[in-house]
C-alpha positions in Angstrom: 111.4 72.2 158.9 112.3 75.8 157.9 110.2 77.4 155.2 111.4 80.3 153.1 108.9 83.2 153.0 107.1 83.7 149.8 107.6 86.7 147.6 104.3 88.5 147.7 102.0 88.6 144.7 102.3 91.9 142.9 106.1 92.1 143.6 108.3 93.2 140.7 111.3 91.0 140.3 114.3 90.5 138.0 115.4 87.1 136.8 118.7 86.2 135.0 117.7 84.1 132.0 120.7 81.8 132.5 119.3 80.7 135.8 116.1 79.3 134.3 117.3 78.1 130.8 116.8 74.4 131.8 113.1 75.1 132.8 111.8 76.8 129.6 111.4 75.8 126.0 113.9 77.1 123.4 111.0 79.0 121.7 110.1 80.8 124.8 113.8 81.5 125.7 114.2 83.1 122.3 111.5 85.6 123.2 112.9 86.6 126.6 115.7 89.1 127.2 118.8 88.1 129.2 117.5 90.1 132.2 113.8 89.3 132.7 111.7 91.9 134.4 108.3 90.9 135.6 105.6 90.8 138.2 104.5 87.8 140.3 100.9 87.2 139.6 100.3 83.8 141.3 101.9 80.8 143.1 102.1 77.3 141.7 102.8 74.1 143.6 105.9 72.2 142.3 106.2 68.5 142.5 104.9 68.5 146.1 108.2 69.8 147.5 107.8 73.5 147.1 106.0 76.5 145.7 106.9 78.3 142.4 105.9 81.6 141.0 103.8 82.6 138.0 105.5 85.6 136.5 104.1 88.0 133.8 107.0 89.5 131.9 107.3 93.1 130.5 106.4 91.7 127.0 103.3 89.9 128.4 104.7 86.4 128.5 103.5 84.2 131.4 106.2 81.9 132.8 106.5 79.7 135.8 109.7 79.8 137.8 110.8 78.3 141.1 113.7 78.6 143.5 116.3 75.9 143.1 
């Protein structure tokens, strides 16, 4: 089984909001720009099949994202 390497905690990343729209509430989506800039602050286990990332955005929102 091949495992993708994790993005290190502290890394700055950019996320296209359209890629995560089905993962977040409408209220939270309204507060985010189209291009989300943030920093990975932690990891989070998904449904037992992978690891997601806890991201703090430039406007101090904490969101959880994962690779699909």
